Every structure is written in C-alpha cells, then in structure tokens.
N, C-alpha and C positions, 0 to 999 in steps of 0.2 A: 505494499501499500504505500509506502514512504521509502525514499532513498537516504542513504547517509549522505548524500551531497546537497541535500535540501537546506535551506538557510533556516536556522531555527527561528529566527527573528519573525518569519511569516506565521508561524504556529502560537506567537505569545499574544495575550491580549495586552491592550493598553493599560497601565502607562509603563509595562516591562520595557526596557531597552538594552539589549546586549551590547557590550563595548566592542571595539574594533581594533585591528592593529595592523599596520601596514598595508591597509586597503583591504585586509582579508578578514571575512565574517564569521561569525561561529556557526557551523553546520549542525545538523542532527548527528552526524557521525563524532563529529568532536565531543559532543555531551554524552554519548552513547560510551565512547571508548577514554573517556576521561583526558582529553587532549585539548581541551577548551583554555586552559589557564586561567579558569575561575577561581576565587579562594577555596579554600577546603571547607569551612564552615558556611552554613547558608545563612547566619545571622540571626538576629533577634527581631525585635519589635514588640508593640504594646501587647499586653495581655489581652486575648479575644480578637487580635487583629486578622484579618483575612489573611488567606495564603498569598494571594497576589500582593496586597500592601506588605507584607513580610519579606517577600522576594525583592518587591520594589526599593525596600529599604536596604537590604542586602547588597543591591545593584549600584546605588548611589556611590558615586565616586572611585568606583573599582576601576582600576587601571592594570591593564595584563602586563606583565615583565617579561614575556619571552613570548616568541612568534606562535600564534596558533597553529595547532597540530604538529608541533615539533618535538613535543615530549610529553609523557605520562605524567599528569599530576591529580591525583585524586581531589574531587570537588563535591561535597555534599549539595553545594549550591547548584550545581550544575546538574546532579541528579533531579533535584527538587523542579528545576525549571525544565527537564526533560518530562516530568510527569505532567506539568501543566501543559506543554506542547502536546503531549498525548491525549489528554482529557480534551483540548479543544479540537484536535483531529477527530475523535473517536465520537463524540457528543455526549460523552457519559463519565461519570467519576472514575478514576484511575482504580481504585479498589473494586468497583463493579467490573470492570474490563478485566481484571485480574481474575475474580471468579468465574466469568463466562468462557474466557479464552484458554486459560490454564487450568484453574482446579477443578472445573465441572468435567472437562474432556478426562482427566486423570482419575475422576471419581473422589475427589478429596473435597471432603464436608466439613471437617473440623478445623477451618480455619478462618477467623474472624477478624474485623478491622476496627480499631477505635475502641466506642463503648459496647459494642457487640457483645453478647454473653456465649461463651463456649458451650456446648452441651455436655457439659461436666459438673459434678459437684464440688469438685477439688482444683482450685486454681493454685499454681504455685507461687509462693512467696521469695521474690527476688532475695539475693544476698550481695554484698561487698564482697572483694577478695579476702578482708580481714574475717569475713563470717558474719557481720552485723547485717541483719536483716535490712531491707529497704522498702518503705511502704509506697503502695500505687502512686500516692500523691508526688512522689518524687519523680516520676515519668510522666510530664506533662503533655508532652507531643503524642498524636495517636500513633500506634504501632500495630503490627500483625501479631496475633495469637494463636497459637497451635498446638498441637500434640506430636509426640514422636512418631506416633502412627502416621499422621499426616505427612510429616516431614520424610519419614521412612519411604512413603508411597512415591513421593516427588524424587527423591534420591534413584529408586528403581527405574522409576520411568526414565529420567534423563540418562541411565546407563544404557538403556535400550535405544539404539539409534537405528535400527532395523525393522522393527514390528511394531512397536508400541504406538497407543493412540496419537502421541505428538513425537513420532520417532523423526519424520522429516525436520521439524523444528528443531529439535535438540541435536541433529546432525549438523544444520545449517549453523545453529549457535557454535558450535565447536569447532567449526573448519574456518569460519570466520576471525581472523586474528588481526591485530593490532599492536602498537609498542607497548611494552609494558614498563616497571619500575626499572627492570635491567633486561639487557638484550638477551640472556637466555631465560627470560620468564615474561614471556608476552601475555596478552589477555586474549580471551575469546569474547564472544557475543553474551556478556552477562557472566562470565566464568574467568577465574584466575587459571592459568595453564603451569604446570610444574612437569618436567621430565624426571621420572622415577623408575629405576630398576628397567630401563629402556623402555617404557611406555609413557604416554601421555595420561597426566591426571588432572581432572577438573575440579575446582573445589571453590568455595567460597565461604567465607565466616560473616558472622553478624554480632555485633555488640550495640544496637542501637538503645536498647532497653536497659537502662541501668539496673544492674544486679543479675543479668542473664547474658547467655553466651550460647552460640550456636556454631556448629561446623558441618558442612555438607562436602563430600567428596567422592567421585566417581571415576571408574575406569572402564569406559566404554569396549576397549579391545578384550576384556574379559567379563563385561556384564555385572562389575562388581560396583558395589556402592556402599557408602555407609554415612550415618547422620548421627550426630551427637547434639543432644540439648541438654542444657545445665541452668539450675536457678542459682548461679553463682557467677561472679564477674570474671573468676579463674578461666585461663584459655584451657579448651578442649580440643587443640588440633591434635595433639599428639595422641590422643585416644582415638580420634577419628582414622589417623594414619595407621596406627597397630590394627584396627578393626579392617580397614581396607586392604592393607598389604599383607597382614598375618606375620608380618616380620619386620625387623629394624629396616627403614628406607635407607636406600644407598642412593646419593644425590649424582646425577648426571646432569653437568652443566651445559651438554650441547643444547642448541635451541631446539623446541619441540617443531617436528615437522608440519607442514600446512597439508600434507597428503593424508589419508587413512592410516592409522598405526600398523605397521606391518606385525608379523608374528612376534610375541612377547618374547623379551629375553633377559634372563637374570645378570645385573651388572655385577662386576666383580667389587669387593670392598676396596675403597681407595683411603690411600693415607692423606691426600691434599685437602685442605681446608677450604670451605667455600666462602669469599669475601663478603662481609656482612656490613650493607650500609647502615647509617646511623639509625637510632631508634626503631621503626618499624622493620626490621632486617626481613629481607627474602626467605632467608633459612634460619631459624633460631634453634640454638643446640639444646637439647635436654641437660637434667641436672648432672653436672660434671662427675665423671667417674663410671657413668652408667652406658656410655657410649652409643646411646640412643639420638638420633635426630628427629626433630619435629617437622611435620607439615609446616609450611610458612602461614603467617597470620597476616592481616592488612587492615589498615583503617576501615571504619564501618562502610558497608557497602551501599 
C-alpha cells in the first residue's frame, strides 16, 4: 500500500512539520528503519495533551545533526510519528489496525491496549531491578498488555515463513534489511538481526512499561522461537537465547546475508572478543567466569 520512498510529511496532520537537511526530506523508510536522525525520546507535553500536540511540542526546535538516511539512530519520536502517519493512511486507530491485520489472522485474542482489561483474574505487578514493586500509576502512557501464550503464538508464527497465516508477511519483513547500529548487526523490517552459530536470528526486546521486560527471538531456518516475559525490569535476553539455541551462543560477526539462510552450521568456539560500543552494546557478556554470551539488547522498540 505504501512505499519506503514516500515522504512522511504528506501523511502527517497539521501542525506537525518534519525537519529537513541538505534538501533531503524524511521518508517513511527513514522512520521505519530508524535512520531519520530524529531525537531518541518522544518529548513531553502537558498531562492530558493530545498525541498530535505532544508530538508537535517534541518537534519544535529539532535540528538534525547528521544527514538523513546516513546512519542508524533509534528514535521513539520517529516511531510515534510513523504511528500517526499510518493511522491517517488507514483511517483507523493504530491499535485497531494491529488487532485486525496482525492479531486476528494469528488467532491471538489475549492482547489489549491502554485501559482495556485482559480476560484474566490476575494481572502481574511490575518490579524494579531492585525488586521493589511498581504501581500501575507509574506507567502513565498507554501500552499493550498480553499473556505469555499470546506472545508465544506470535513468536511461533514469525518463525514460520513458509506456511503460516502471515508467512509471506514475516518473510518480507525478514529479508528487508537496512543499516543497523553496527555493520555486522543490520535491522530487518521490525526486527533486529544477529548472526549466531551460522544462522540469522531475528529478535526484539521491549521495556516500554516500567517494571516489565520482554524478549522474543526466532530462527526461521529451524522454525524455532522463544519468548520471555517478566514482571521485572531485569533483562531476560540471556534466558531467551538459551531457550532458542539450547546452548551457549557463539557470536559470528560476519554480516547476515540478504538471501534465505542456507543449511545451518555450528560455529566453532572463538577466542576473539566482540567489540562493545558504549552503554547499549550490541553484544553483552554474561556474568564473568560463566562463559555465557547474551543475546543483544536494544533501547525501547
């Protein structure tokens, strides 16, 4: 329905105005693939302000510091603007589109958004990394709520790029690539990509809601998937990696191919260490002395 080359501005309502640089405007593809150069955070605004007013406030005074499309820079503001653009194109709210186009075909019913109630008597309480409970009032922005069963169904469907109800969609998402935080770590359409044990692993994490964390990883070459939800802010990426691979991950820094993954191979252990950028590293090592390497984490998707 849309092209990555479509200018994002044409899908945005007034008064939202995207910045430009060197005569280049931000496209939908720039927003999708996190290469717009927009700020990481979506900005504030008065309590009760509309989404458009909040985004307008966040865009005021923004100056792009590098050329559009030249590098990967995660932007929650870009994500929110993409959501507004899609809502305007579809003519319905984004959460309704997610339910109709994604959750319904996968027969996932236990996902709700915002103030909707899950069909369950028990709703988990979030906890900080220290173990202190976090009240629901501390999570003011609307977010998705779901069960481990629903997330698992999604992960299983994503791992099937041949016969599942959305197989062609997931296959398109995984073979569509763009520059990532490192040359050996590109991103797919909605997924991060990592080469592990000779095959491409597609993953995504989530820490949007305070006191909760989630990690989903899929291996289409073997139709394997893992999903981990936690009512703690502590990372769960290592657990997801162990569930998916059944062994200690061996990192292969060769860039993932853009072609379908060949027959899997088992990489030999290496002694070389993977370079780690500051703060949110591409590959984070587990507790010293245990010899376990974690799957990567990333800032909020």
